[in-house]
Gaussian input, Z-matrix of N, CA and C with variables (Angstrom, degrees):
# hf/3-21g

backbone

0 1
 N
 C     1     B1
 C     2     B2     1     A1
 N     3     B3     2     A2     1     D1
 C     4     B4     3     A3     2     D2
 C     5     B5     4     A4     3     D3
 N     6     B6     5     A5     4     D4
 C     7     B7     6     A6     5     D5
 C     8     B8     7     A7     6     D6
 N     9     B9     8     A8     7     D7
 C    10    B10     9     A9     8     D8
 C    11    B11    10    A10     9     D9
 N    12    B12    11    A11    10    D10
 C    13    B13    12    A12    11    D11
 C    14    B14    13    A13    12    D12
 N    15    B15    14    A14    13    D13
 C    16    B16    15    A15    14    D14
 C    17    B17    16    A16    15    D15
 N    18    B18    17    A17    16    D16
 C    19    B19    18    A18    17    D17
 C    20    B20    19    A19    18    D18
 N    21    B21    20    A20    19    D19
 C    22    B22    21    A21    20    D20
 C    23    B23    22    A22    21    D21
 N    24    B24    23    A23    22    D22
 C    25    B25    24    A24    23    D23
 C    26    B26    25    A25    24    D24
 N    27    B27    26    A26    25    D25
 C    28    B28    27    A27    26    D26
 C    29    B29    28    A28    27    D27
 N    30    B30    29    A29    28    D28
 C    31    B31    30    A30    29    D29
 C    32    B32    31    A31    30    D30
 N    33    B33    32    A32    31    D31
 C    34    B34    33    A33    32    D32
 C    35    B35    34    A34    33    D33
 N    36    B36    35    A35    34    D34
 C    37    B37    36    A36    35    D35
 C    38    B38    37    A37    36    D36
 N    39    B39    38    A38    37    D37
 C    40    B40    39    A39    38    D38
 C    41    B41    40    A40    39    D39
 N    42    B42    41    A41    40    D40
 C    43    B43    42    A42    41    D41
 C    44    B44    43    A43    42    D42
 N    45    B45    44    A44    43    D43
 C    46    B46    45    A45    44    D44
 C    47    B47    46    A46    45    D45
 N    48    B48    47    A47    46    D46
 C    49    B49    48    A48    47    D47
 C    50    B50    49    A49    48    D48
 N    51    B51    50    A50    49    D49
 C    52    B52    51    A51    50    D50
 C    53    B53    52    A52    51    D51
 N    54    B54    53    A53    52    D52
 C    55    B55    54    A54    53    D53
 C    56    B56    55    A55    54    D54
 N    57    B57    56    A56    55    D55
 C    58    B58    57    A57    56    D56
 C    59    B59    58    A58    57    D57
 N    60    B60    59    A59    58    D58
 C    61    B61    60    A60    59    D59
 C    62    B62    61    A61    60    D60
 N    63    B63    62    A62    61    D61
 C    64    B64    63    A63    62    D62
 C    65    B65    64    A64    63    D63
 N    66    B66    65    A65    64    D64
 C    67    B67    66    A66    65    D65
 C    68    B68    67    A67    66    D66
 N    69    B69    68    A68    67    D67
 C    70    B70    69    A69    68    D68
 C    71    B71    70    A70    69    D69
 N    72    B72    71    A71    70    D70
 C    73    B73    72    A72    71    D71
 C    74    B74    73    A73    72    D72
 N    75    B75    74    A74    73    D73
 C    76    B76    75    A75    74    D74
 C    77    B77    76    A76    75    D75
 N    78    B78    77    A77    76    D76
 C    79    B79    78    A78    77    D77
 C    80    B80    79    A79    78    D78
 N    81    B81    80    A80    79    D79
 C    82    B82    81    A81    80    D80
 C    83    B83    82    A82    81    D81
 N    84    B84    83    A83    82    D82
 C    85    B85    84    A84    83    D83
 C    86    B86    85    A85    84    D84
 N    87    B87    86    A86    85    D85
 C    88    B88    87    A87    86    D86
 C    89    B89    88    A88    87    D87
 N    90    B90    89    A89    88    D88
 C    91    B91    90    A90    89    D89
 C    92    B92    91    A91    90    D90
 N    93    B93    92    A92    91    D91
 C    94    B94    93    A93    92    D92
 C    95    B95    94    A94    93    D93
 N    96    B96    95    A95    94    D94
 C    97    B97    96    A96    95    D95
 C    98    B98    97    A97    96    D96
 N    99    B99    98    A98    97    D97
 C   100   B100    99    A99    98    D98
 C   101   B101   100   A100    99    D99
 N   102   B102   101   A101   100   D100
 C   103   B103   102   A102   101   D101
 C   104   B104   103   A103   102   D102
 N   105   B105   104   A104   103   D103
 C   106   B106   105   A105   104   D104
 C   107   B107   106   A106   105   D105
 N   108   B108   107   A107   106   D106
 C   109   B109   108   A108   107   D107
 C   110   B110   109   A109   108   D108
 N   111   B111   110   A110   109   D109
 C   112   B112   111   A111   110   D110
 C   113   B113   112   A112   111   D111
 N   114   B114   113   A113   112   D112
 C   115   B115   114   A114   113   D113
 C   116   B116   115   A115   114   D114
 N   117   B117   116   A116   115   D115
 C   118   B118   117   A117   116   D116
 C   119   B119   118   A118   117   D117
 N   120   B120   119   A119   118   D118
 C   121   B121   120   A120   119   D119
 C   122   B122   121   A121   120   D120
 N   123   B123   122   A122   121   D121
 C   124   B124   123   A123   122   D122
 C   125   B125   124   A124   123   D123
 N   126   B126   125   A125   124   D124
 C   127   B127   126   A126   125   D125
 C   128   B128   127   A127   126   D126
 N   129   B129   128   A128   127   D127
 C   130   B130   129   A129   128   D128
 C   131   B131   130   A130   129   D129
 N   132   B132   131   A131   130   D130
 C   133   B133   132   A132   131   D131
 C   134   B134   133   A133   132   D132
 N   135   B135   134   A134   133   D133
 C   136   B136   135   A135   134   D134
 C   137   B137   136   A136   135   D135
 N   138   B138   137   A137   136   D136
 C   139   B139   138   A138   137   D137
 C   140   B140   139   A139   138   D138
 N   141   B141   140   A140   139   D139
 C   142   B142   141   A141   140   D140
 C   143   B143   142   A142   141   D141
 N   144   B144   143   A143   142   D142
 C   145   B145   144   A144   143   D143
 C   146   B146   145   A145   144   D144
 N   147   B147   146   A146   145   D145
 C   148   B148   147   A147   146   D146
 C   149   B149   148   A148   147   D147
 N   150   B150   149   A149   148   D148
 C   151   B151   150   A150   149   D149
 C   152   B152   151   A151   150   D150
 N   153   B153   152   A152   151   D151
 C   154   B154   153   A153   152   D152
 C   155   B155   154   A154   153   D153
 N   156   B156   155   A155   154   D154
 C   157   B157   156   A156   155   D155
 C   158   B158   157   A157   156   D156
 N   159   B159   158   A158   157   D157
 C   160   B160   159   A159   158   D158
 C   161   B161   160   A160   159   D159
 N   162   B162   161   A161   160   D160
 C   163   B163   162   A162   161   D161
 C   164   B164   163   A163   162   D162
 N   165   B165   164   A164   163   D163
 C   166   B166   165   A165   164   D164
 C   167   B167   166   A166   165   D165
 N   168   B168   167   A167   166   D166
 C   169   B169   168   A168   167   D167
 C   170   B170   169   A169   168   D168
 N   171   B171   170   A170   169   D169
 C   172   B172   171   A171   170   D170
 C   173   B173   172   A172   171   D171
 N   174   B174   173   A173   172   D172
 C   175   B175   174   A174   173   D173
 C   176   B176   175   A175   174   D174
 N   177   B177   176   A176   175   D175
 C   178   B178   177   A177   176   D176
 C   179   B179   178   A178   177   D177
 N   180   B180   179   A179   178   D178
 C   181   B181   180   A180   179   D179
 C   182   B182   181   A181   180   D180
 N   183   B183   182   A182   181   D181
 C   184   B184   183   A183   182   D182
 C   185   B185   184   A184   183   D183
 N   186   B186   185   A185   184   D184
 C   187   B187   186   A186   185   D185
 C   188   B188   187   A187   186   D186
 N   189   B189   188   A188   187   D187
 C   190   B190   189   A189   188   D188
 C   191   B191   190   A190   189   D189
 N   192   B192   191   A191   190   D190
 C   193   B193   192   A192   191   D191
 C   194   B194   193   A193   192   D192
 N   195   B195   194   A194   193   D193
 C   196   B196   195   A195   194   D194
 C   197   B197   196   A196   195   D195
 N   198   B198   197   A197   196   D196
 C   199   B199   198   A198   197   D197
 C   200   B200   199   A199   198   D198
 N   201   B201   200   A200   199   D199
 C   202   B202   201   A201   200   D200
 C   203   B203   202   A202   201   D201
 N   204   B204   203   A203   202   D202
 C   205   B205   204   A204   203   D203
 C   206   B206   205   A205   204   D204
 N   207   B207   206   A206   205   D205
 C   208   B208   207   A207   206   D206
 C   209   B209   208   A208   207   D207
 N   210   B210   209   A209   208   D208
 C   211   B211   210   A210   209   D209
 C   212   B212   211   A211   210   D210
 N   213   B213   212   A212   211   D211
 C   214   B214   213   A213   212   D212
 C   215   B215   214   A214   213   D213
 N   216   B216   215   A215   214   D214
 C   217   B217   216   A216   215   D215
 C   218   B218   217   A217   216   D216
 N   219   B219   218   A218   217   D217
 C   220   B220   219   A219   218   D218
 C   221   B221   220   A220   219   D219
 N   222   B222   221   A221   220   D220
 C   223   B223   222   A222   221   D221
 C   224   B224   223   A223   222   D222
 N   225   B225   224   A224   223   D223
 C   226   B226   225   A225   224   D224
 C   227   B227   226   A226   225   D225
 N   228   B228   227   A227   226   D226
 C   229   B229   228   A228   227   D227
 C   230   B230   229   A229   228   D228
 N   231   B231   230   A230   229   D229
 C   232   B232   231   A231   230   D230
 C   233   B233   232   A232   231   D231
 N   234   B234   233   A233   232   D232
 C   235   B235   234   A234   233   D233
 C   236   B236   235   A235   234   D234
 N   237   B237   236   A236   235   D235
 C   238   B238   237   A237   236   D236
 C   239   B239   238   A238   237   D237
 N   240   B240   239   A239   238   D238
 C   241   B241   240   A240   239   D239
 C   242   B242   241   A241   240   D240
 N   243   B243   242   A242   241   D241
 C   244   B244   243   A243   242   D242
 C   245   B245   244   A244   243   D243
 N   246   B246   245   A245   244   D244
 C   247   B247   246   A246   245   D245
 C   248   B248   247   A247   246   D246
 N   249   B249   248   A248   247   D247
 C   250   B250   249   A249   248   D248
 C   251   B251   250   A250   249   D249
 N   252   B252   251   A251   250   D250
 C   253   B253   252   A252   251   D251
 C   254   B254   253   A253   252   D252
 N   255   B255   254   A254   253   D253
 C   256   B256   255   A255   254   D254
 C   257   B257   256   A256   255   D255
 N   258   B258   257   A257   256   D256
 C   259   B259   258   A258   257   D257
 C   260   B260   259   A259   258   D258
 N   261   B261   260   A260   259   D259
 C   262   B262   261   A261   260   D260
 C   263   B263   262   A262   261   D261
 N   264   B264   263   A263   262   D262
 C   265   B265   264   A264   263   D263
 C   266   B266   265   A265   264   D264
 N   267   B267   266   A266   265   D265
 C   268   B268   267   A267   266   D266
 C   269   B269   268   A268   267   D267
 N   270   B270   269   A269   268   D268
 C   271   B271   270   A270   269   D269
 C   272   B272   271   A271   270   D270
 N   273   B273   272   A272   271   D271
 C   274   B274   273   A273   272   D272
 C   275   B275   274   A274   273   D273
 N   276   B276   275   A275   274   D274
 C   277   B277   276   A276   275   D275
 C   278   B278   277   A277   276   D276
 N   279   B279   278   A278   277   D277
 C   280   B280   279   A279   278   D278
 C   281   B281   280   A280   279   D279
 N   282   B282   281   A281   280   D280
 C   283   B283   282   A282   281   D281
 C   284   B284   283   A283   282   D282
 N   285   B285   284   A284   283   D283
 C   286   B286   285   A285   284   D284
 C   287   B287   286   A286   285   D285
 N   288   B288   287   A287   286   D286
 C   289   B289   288   A288   287   D287
 C   290   B290   289   A289   288   D288
 N   291   B291   290   A290   289   D289
 C   292   B292   291   A291   290   D290
 C   293   B293   292   A292   291   D291
 N   294   B294   293   A293   292   D292
 C   295   B295   294   A294   293   D293
 C   296   B296   295   A295   294   D294
 N   297   B297   296   A296   295   D295
 C   298   B298   297   A297   296   D296
 C   299   B299   298   A298   297   D297
 N   300   B300   299   A299   298   D298
 C   301   B301   300   A300   299   D299
 C   302   B302   301   A301   300   D300
 N   303   B303   302   A302   301   D301
 C   304   B304   303   A303   302   D302
 C   305   B305   304   A304   303   D303
 N   306   B306   305   A305   304   D304
 C   307   B307   306   A306   305   D305
 C   308   B308   307   A307   306   D306
 N   309   B309   308   A308   307   D307
 C   310   B310   309   A309   308   D308
 C   311   B311   310   A310   309   D309
 N   312   B312   311   A311   310   D310
 C   313   B313   312   A312   311   D311
 C   314   B314   313   A313   312   D312
 N   315   B315   314   A314   313   D313
 C   316   B316   315   A315   314   D314
 C   317   B317   316   A316   315   D315
 N   318   B318   317   A317   316   D316
 C   319   B319   318   A318   317   D317
 C   320   B320   319   A319   318   D318
 N   321   B321   320   A320   319   D319
 C   322   B322   321   A321   320   D320
 C   323   B323   322   A322   321   D321

   B1=1.4763
   B2=1.5267
   B3=1.2875
   B4=1.4712
   B5=1.5017
   B6=1.3253
   B7=1.4833
   B8=1.5022
   B9=1.3483
   B10=1.4854
   B11=1.5190
   B12=1.3736
   B13=1.4658
   B14=1.5272
   B15=1.2879
   B16=1.4349
   B17=1.5286
   B18=1.3578
   B19=1.4446
   B20=1.5140
   B21=1.3181
   B22=1.4842
   B23=1.5416
   B24=1.3300
   B25=1.4982
   B26=1.5172
   B27=1.3149
   B28=1.4837
   B29=1.5331
   B30=1.3782
   B31=1.4411
   B32=1.5376
   B33=1.2939
   B34=1.4665
   B35=1.4717
   B36=1.3311
   B37=1.4788
   B38=1.5106
   B39=1.3237
   B40=1.4651
   B41=1.5338
   B42=1.3189
   B43=1.4552
   B44=1.5216
   B45=1.3173
   B46=1.4799
   B47=1.5048
   B48=1.3386
   B49=1.4828
   B50=1.5199
   B51=1.3258
   B52=1.4822
   B53=1.5058
   B54=1.3564
   B55=1.4693
   B56=1.5106
   B57=1.3021
   B58=1.4696
   B59=1.5111
   B60=1.2982
   B61=1.4615
   B62=1.5127
   B63=1.3446
   B64=1.4639
   B65=1.5186
   B66=1.3353
   B67=1.4431
   B68=1.5304
   B69=1.3288
   B70=1.4500
   B71=1.5266
   B72=1.3102
   B73=1.4721
   B74=1.5140
   B75=1.3747
   B76=1.4263
   B77=1.5272
   B78=1.3403
   B79=1.4155
   B80=1.5273
   B81=1.2984
   B82=1.4449
   B83=1.4945
   B84=1.3683
   B85=1.4409
   B86=1.5129
   B87=1.3204
   B88=1.4558
   B89=1.5010
   B90=1.3326
   B91=1.4704
   B92=1.4797
   B93=1.3571
   B94=1.4949
   B95=1.5214
   B96=1.3039
   B97=1.4762
   B98=1.5529
   B99=1.3213
   B100=1.3898
   B101=1.5180
   B102=1.3356
   B103=1.4950
   B104=1.5137
   B105=1.2932
   B106=1.4441
   B107=1.5170
   B108=1.3324
   B109=1.4812
   B110=1.5730
   B111=1.3352
   B112=1.4647
   B113=1.5208
   B114=1.3057
   B115=1.4398
   B116=1.5529
   B117=1.3502
   B118=1.4270
   B119=1.5779
   B120=1.3621
   B121=1.4452
   B122=1.5069
   B123=1.3550
   B124=1.4631
   B125=1.5462
   B126=1.3069
   B127=1.4994
   B128=1.4962
   B129=1.3533
   B130=1.4566
   B131=1.5260
   B132=1.3645
   B133=1.4320
   B134=1.5198
   B135=1.2877
   B136=1.4636
   B137=1.5204
   B138=1.3410
   B139=1.4209
   B140=1.5338
   B141=1.3035
   B142=1.4710
   B143=1.5459
   B144=1.2957
   B145=1.4835
   B146=1.4997
   B147=1.3025
   B148=1.5154
   B149=1.4961
   B150=1.2995
   B151=1.4972
   B152=1.5100
   B153=1.3154
   B154=1.5032
   B155=1.5413
   B156=1.3257
   B157=1.4456
   B158=1.5462
   B159=1.3441
   B160=1.4944
   B161=1.5442
   B162=1.3218
   B163=1.5120
   B164=1.4907
   B165=1.3433
   B166=1.4393
   B167=1.5501
   B168=1.2918
   B169=1.4795
   B170=1.5347
   B171=1.3433
   B172=1.4808
   B173=1.5768
   B174=1.2940
   B175=1.4784
   B176=1.5325
   B177=1.3196
   B178=1.4740
   B179=1.4999
   B180=1.3123
   B181=1.4739
   B182=1.5393
   B183=1.3582
   B184=1.4345
   B185=1.5658
   B186=1.2967
   B187=1.4524
   B188=1.5272
   B189=1.3128
   B190=1.4554
   B191=1.4705
   B192=1.3337
   B193=1.4707
   B194=1.5063
   B195=1.3332
   B196=1.4425
   B197=1.5780
   B198=1.2851
   B199=1.4743
   B200=1.5626
   B201=1.3561
   B202=1.4579
   B203=1.5273
   B204=1.3595
   B205=1.4343
   B206=1.5177
   B207=1.3175
   B208=1.4717
   B209=1.5446
   B210=1.2927
   B211=1.4453
   B212=1.5020
   B213=1.3664
   B214=1.4867
   B215=1.4732
   B216=1.3144
   B217=1.4919
   B218=1.5644
   B219=1.3272
   B220=1.4369
   B221=1.5365
   B222=1.3277
   B223=1.4364
   B224=1.5193
   B225=1.3380
   B226=1.4554
   B227=1.5229
   B228=1.3168
   B229=1.4814
   B230=1.5321
   B231=1.3196
   B232=1.4662
   B233=1.5164
   B234=1.3180
   B235=1.4850
   B236=1.5052
   B237=1.3337
   B238=1.4669
   B239=1.5024
   B240=1.3191
   B241=1.4678
   B242=1.5192
   B243=1.2789
   B244=1.4558
   B245=1.4976
   B246=1.3491
   B247=1.4608
   B248=1.5342
   B249=1.3367
   B250=1.4648
   B251=1.4993
   B252=1.3261
   B253=1.4806
   B254=1.5330
   B255=1.3384
   B256=1.4456
   B257=1.5170
   B258=1.3193
   B259=1.4377
   B260=1.5462
   B261=1.3017
   B262=1.4271
   B263=1.5227
   B264=1.2945
   B265=1.4444
   B266=1.5069
   B267=1.2932
   B268=1.4302
   B269=1.5457
   B270=1.3484
   B271=1.4737
   B272=1.5112
   B273=1.3131
   B274=1.4497
   B275=1.5106
   B276=1.3134
   B277=1.4635
   B278=1.5017
   B279=1.3252
   B280=1.4780
   B281=1.5096
   B282=1.3326
   B283=1.4607
   B284=1.5119
   B285=1.3187
   B286=1.4501
   B287=1.5293
   B288=1.3229
   B289=1.4617
   B290=1.5340
   B291=1.3067
   B292=1.4617
   B293=1.5188
   B294=1.3109
   B295=1.4515
   B296=1.5237
   B297=1.2986
   B298=1.4666
   B299=1.5535
   B300=1.3358
   B301=1.4872
   B302=1.5183
   B303=1.3152
   B304=1.4479
   B305=1.5336
   B306=1.3374
   B307=1.4562
   B308=1.4878
   B309=1.3518
   B310=1.4566
   B311=1.5167
   B312=1.3466
   B313=1.4529
   B314=1.5252
   B315=1.3535
   B316=1.4813
   B317=1.5062
   B318=1.3323
   B319=1.4469
   B320=1.5470
   B321=1.3267
   B322=1.4698
   B323=1.4924
   A1=107.44
   A2=114.50
   A3=119.77
   A4=108.39
   A5=114.73
   A6=121.43
   A7=111.89
   A8=116.70
   A9=120.22
   A10=110.18
   A11=118.85
   A12=119.58
   A13=112.03
   A14=117.28
   A15=121.68
   A16=110.47
   A17=118.31
   A18=120.79
   A19=113.53
   A20=114.66
   A21=118.23
   A22=108.41
   A23=117.89
   A24=121.93
   A25=109.65
   A26=117.73
   A27=121.39
   A28=110.09
   A29=117.63
   A30=119.82
   A31=111.10
   A32=117.31
   A33=121.90
   A34=111.00
   A35=116.76
   A36=121.36
   A37=113.51
   A38=116.30
   A39=123.04
   A40=108.37
   A41=118.40
   A42=122.89
   A43=112.05
   A44=114.99
   A45=119.37
   A46=111.00
   A47=117.43
   A48=121.28
   A49=110.40
   A50=117.40
   A51=121.13
   A52=112.57
   A53=115.16
   A54=120.15
   A55=110.66
   A56=116.89
   A57=120.81
   A58=112.50
   A59=116.65
   A60=121.66
   A61=111.31
   A62=116.00
   A63=120.30
   A64=111.99
   A65=118.53
   A66=123.37
   A67=112.53
   A68=115.55
   A69=124.02
   A70=115.06
   A71=114.20
   A72=120.09
   A73=113.30
   A74=115.43
   A75=122.51
   A76=108.04
   A77=114.87
   A78=120.65
   A79=109.51
   A80=118.62
   A81=120.01
   A82=113.10
   A83=119.18
   A84=118.16
   A85=110.41
   A86=119.64
   A87=121.63
   A88=110.43
   A89=117.71
   A90=120.00
   A91=112.91
   A92=115.94
   A93=118.92
   A94=109.78
   A95=115.87
   A96=119.55
   A97=112.32
   A98=117.99
   A99=121.50
   A100=112.99
   A101=114.98
   A102=119.18
   A103=111.14
   A104=118.73
   A105=122.73
   A106=111.99
   A107=117.01
   A108=122.55
   A109=107.81
   A110=116.48
   A111=117.74
   A112=113.49
   A113=118.09
   A114=120.81
   A115=112.97
   A116=116.13
   A117=122.41
   A118=110.35
   A119=115.40
   A120=119.45
   A121=111.81
   A122=116.17
   A123=118.50
   A124=110.12
   A125=117.20
   A126=119.74
   A127=110.69
   A128=118.73
   A129=121.27
   A130=111.84
   A131=117.39
   A132=120.75
   A133=114.44
   A134=119.32
   A135=122.81
   A136=113.56
   A137=114.72
   A138=123.64
   A139=113.81
   A140=116.90
   A141=120.12
   A142=110.98
   A143=114.98
   A144=119.55
   A145=110.57
   A146=118.13
   A147=118.05
   A148=108.00
   A149=119.41
   A150=120.79
   A151=111.23
   A152=116.33
   A153=119.33
   A154=110.73
   A155=115.72
   A156=119.54
   A157=110.64
   A158=115.53
   A159=119.74
   A160=109.20
   A161=115.73
   A162=119.87
   A163=110.45
   A164=117.37
   A165=121.26
   A166=110.91
   A167=115.49
   A168=121.43
   A169=109.52
   A170=117.20
   A171=122.08
   A172=108.55
   A173=116.03
   A174=117.78
   A175=112.55
   A176=116.25
   A177=119.60
   A178=111.07
   A179=117.96
   A180=121.01
   A181=111.29
   A182=116.94
   A183=119.30
   A184=108.59
   A185=116.78
   A186=119.04
   A187=109.92
   A188=118.57
   A189=122.57
   A190=111.47
   A191=118.82
   A192=122.31
   A193=115.63
   A194=116.95
   A195=122.04
   A196=109.81
   A197=116.65
   A198=124.49
   A199=111.24
   A200=113.84
   A201=120.96
   A202=111.56
   A203=115.68
   A204=118.68
   A205=114.89
   A206=116.14
   A207=121.57
   A208=110.25
   A209=118.41
   A210=121.27
   A211=114.96
   A212=116.13
   A213=119.35
   A214=113.02
   A215=117.02
   A216=119.40
   A217=111.78
   A218=117.54
   A219=119.19
   A220=111.80
   A221=116.61
   A222=119.38
   A223=114.52
   A224=115.46
   A225=119.22
   A226=110.99
   A227=117.22
   A228=121.01
   A229=112.39
   A230=115.55
   A231=118.55
   A232=109.66
   A233=116.02
   A234=120.39
   A235=109.82
   A236=117.82
   A237=122.33
   A238=108.75
   A239=118.10
   A240=122.68
   A241=106.79
   A242=117.76
   A243=122.09
   A244=112.78
   A245=113.30
   A246=120.71
   A247=111.30
   A248=115.25
   A249=119.11
   A250=110.52
   A251=114.78
   A252=119.98
   A253=108.44
   A254=114.26
   A255=119.67
   A256=113.14
   A257=117.06
   A258=120.78
   A259=113.22
   A260=116.95
   A261=120.97
   A262=112.35
   A263=117.86
   A264=120.97
   A265=112.37
   A266=117.12
   A267=120.03
   A268=116.79
   A269=120.20
   A270=117.95
   A271=114.98
   A272=118.46
   A273=120.60
   A274=113.86
   A275=114.99
   A276=118.98
   A277=111.99
   A278=117.32
   A279=119.68
   A280=109.95
   A281=116.84
   A282=119.33
   A283=108.05
   A284=119.06
   A285=121.66
   A286=110.41
   A287=114.99
   A288=119.37
   A289=112.65
   A290=117.37
   A291=122.76
   A292=109.54
   A293=117.25
   A294=121.24
   A295=109.24
   A296=117.90
   A297=120.74
   A298=111.32
   A299=114.03
   A300=116.26
   A301=112.51
   A302=117.56
   A303=122.29
   A304=108.88
   A305=118.04
   A306=119.27
   A307=117.46
   A308=118.64
   A309=120.95
   A310=108.47
   A311=114.30
   A312=120.16
   A313=108.94
   A314=118.06
   A315=119.41
   A316=110.45
   A317=113.35
   A318=119.91
   A319=108.85
   A320=116.24
   A321=121.96
   A322=111.83
   D1=126.75
   D2=-179.17
   D3=-124.04
   D4=160.24
   D5=177.69
   D6=-60.21
   D7=-38.45
   D8=-179.40
   D9=-66.31
   D10=-39.37
   D11=176.30
   D12=-64.00
   D13=-41.85
   D14=179.27
   D15=-65.25
   D16=-41.81
   D17=177.24
   D18=-63.70
   D19=-46.02
   D20=-178.73
   D21=-66.44
   D22=-39.98
   D23=178.79
   D24=-62.41
   D25=-38.37
   D26=178.12
   D27=-65.19
   D28=-45.69
   D29=-179.75
   D30=-62.58
   D31=-45.40
   D32=179.58
   D33=-61.65
   D34=-43.17
   D35=-179.70
   D36=-65.88
   D37=-38.52
   D38=178.48
   D39=-62.09
   D40=-49.56
   D41=179.33
   D42=-56.72
   D43=-49.51
   D44=-178.36
   D45=-66.24
   D46=-44.22
   D47=-177.33
   D48=-63.22
   D49=-40.53
   D50=179.60
   D51=-65.71
   D52=-41.09
   D53=176.97
   D54=-63.04
   D55=-41.92
   D56=-178.44
   D57=-73.92
   D58=-32.18
   D59=173.88
   D60=-64.82
   D61=-44.02
   D62=178.30
   D63=-64.65
   D64=-29.87
   D65=178.41
   D66=-87.21
   D67=2.08
   D68=-178.93
   D69=62.18
   D70=29.57
   D71=173.16
   D72=-85.70
   D73=-17.14
   D74=-179.98
   D75=-137.04
   D76=144.97
   D77=170.31
   D78=-80.12
   D79=179.46
   D80=179.73
   D81=-64.68
   D82=-44.38
   D83=179.12
   D84=-77.40
   D85=-22.60
   D86=173.03
   D87=-67.00
   D88=-39.21
   D89=174.88
   D90=-64.82
   D91=-38.23
   D92=177.30
   D93=-65.03
   D94=-41.77
   D95=177.44
   D96=-63.18
   D97=-38.72
   D98=178.69
   D99=-66.48
   D100=-38.13
   D101=173.81
   D102=-63.47
   D103=-43.54
   D104=178.15
   D105=-61.45
   D106=-51.54
   D107=-177.32
   D108=-65.95
   D109=-45.80
   D110=-179.12
   D111=-63.96
   D112=-37.49
   D113=177.87
   D114=-65.65
   D115=-44.13
   D116=177.01
   D117=-64.12
   D118=-44.17
   D119=-178.34
   D120=-61.16
   D121=-46.56
   D122=179.57
   D123=-69.67
   D124=-38.83
   D125=-178.01
   D126=-62.83
   D127=-37.75
   D128=-174.25
   D129=-96.05
   D130=-31.29
   D131=-171.10
   D132=-110.49
   D133=-19.03
   D134=-177.87
   D135=78.88
   D136=-161.15
   D137=-173.88
   D138=-61.12
   D139=-42.26
   D140=-174.79
   D141=-62.75
   D142=-47.18
   D143=179.82
   D144=-70.06
   D145=-37.30
   D146=179.33
   D147=-66.11
   D148=-41.02
   D149=-179.73
   D150=-65.21
   D151=-35.67
   D152=175.99
   D153=-65.92
   D154=-41.55
   D155=-179.90
   D156=-65.51
   D157=-41.38
   D158=-179.96
   D159=-65.24
   D160=-44.29
   D161=179.45
   D162=-59.53
   D163=-41.64
   D164=177.89
   D165=-62.34
   D166=-45.33
   D167=-176.08
   D168=-66.59
   D169=-46.59
   D170=-177.64
   D171=-63.54
   D172=-46.37
   D173=-178.73
   D174=-63.74
   D175=-40.04
   D176=179.60
   D177=-69.99
   D178=-36.84
   D179=177.54
   D180=-67.87
   D181=-40.36
   D182=179.33
   D183=-66.80
   D184=-35.62
   D185=178.99
   D186=-68.81
   D187=-36.93
   D188=179.26
   D189=-65.10
   D190=-38.25
   D191=-179.07
   D192=-88.69
   D193=-7.55
   D194=179.04
   D195=-65.82
   D196=125.42
   D197=179.46
   D198=51.43
   D199=43.40
   D200=-177.43
   D201=-56.68
   D202=-38.39
   D203=-178.69
   D204=-62.50
   D205=-30.03
   D206=177.49
   D207=-77.75
   D208=-22.13
   D209=-177.59
   D210=-87.19
   D211=-7.48
   D212=-175.45
   D213=-55.62
   D214=-44.75
   D215=-178.43
   D216=-65.96
   D217=-28.17
   D218=176.59
   D219=-75.01
   D220=-29.86
   D221=-179.79
   D222=-62.08
   D223=-24.93
   D224=179.61
   D225=-68.66
   D226=-22.93
   D227=179.96
   D228=-79.50
   D229=-16.07
   D230=-175.78
   D231=-115.20
   D232=146.32
   D233=-178.34
   D234=-70.77
   D235=-31.67
   D236=-173.03
   D237=-105.69
   D238=128.59
   D239=176.26
   D240=-150.26
   D241=160.10
   D242=176.92
   D243=87.42
   D244=-141.01
   D245=-175.49
   D246=-64.11
   D247=141.89
   D248=176.63
   D249=-81.88
   D250=145.70
   D251=178.70
   D252=-111.45
   D253=-177.48
   D254=-175.68
   D255=-60.52
   D256=-38.14
   D257=-178.30
   D258=-64.75
   D259=-29.96
   D260=179.30
   D261=-83.75
   D262=-25.84
   D263=-179.08
   D264=-84.64
   D265=-29.76
   D266=-172.34
   D267=-62.97
   D268=-45.97
   D269=-176.93
   D270=-56.09
   D271=-47.34
   D272=178.64
   D273=-66.57
   D274=-32.83
   D275=179.15
   D276=-79.92
   D277=-20.57
   D278=172.91
   D279=-67.55
   D280=-38.91
   D281=176.29
   D282=-67.20
   D283=-43.77
   D284=178.70
   D285=-60.25
   D286=-42.99
   D287=179.29
   D288=-62.35
   D289=-30.78
   D290=175.20
   D291=-60.58
   D292=-36.06
   D293=-178.55
   D294=-69.75
   D295=-30.42
   D296=-178.98
   D297=-65.67
   D298=-29.91
   D299=178.34
   D300=-84.14
   D301=-6.65
   D302=-177.07
   D303=-74.50
   D304=137.77
   D305=-177.62
   D306=-63.92
   D307=-21.51
   D308=-179.47
   D309=-89.10
   D310=127.47
   D311=178.71
   D312=-122.25
   D313=151.99
   D314=178.97
   D315=-62.58
   D316=150.44
   D317=178.17
   D318=-79.06
   D319=137.19
   D320=179.87
   D321=-80.50

């Protein structure tokens, strides 16, 4: 882990989090959590792990917005709807973070 990796991870995470916040895919604290997780992921894992995290986030966001109009009546049954916040993002990323500490890393 180097300062340059953390800095670059922070910049990348800020850009992505702001874009997702503007599109209402993340709440304010969800964006803050995404910046924290993205920075740590890039700082510890580099490009491969950051790209995996971004791919996971993009695919889950697309899935959340797919046929959103048809899901409106279902949203009334659940307390949480709309942008994801830090509490919703953390459990899945905790599992992902566990993989970062694992000694086996993907081949570049």
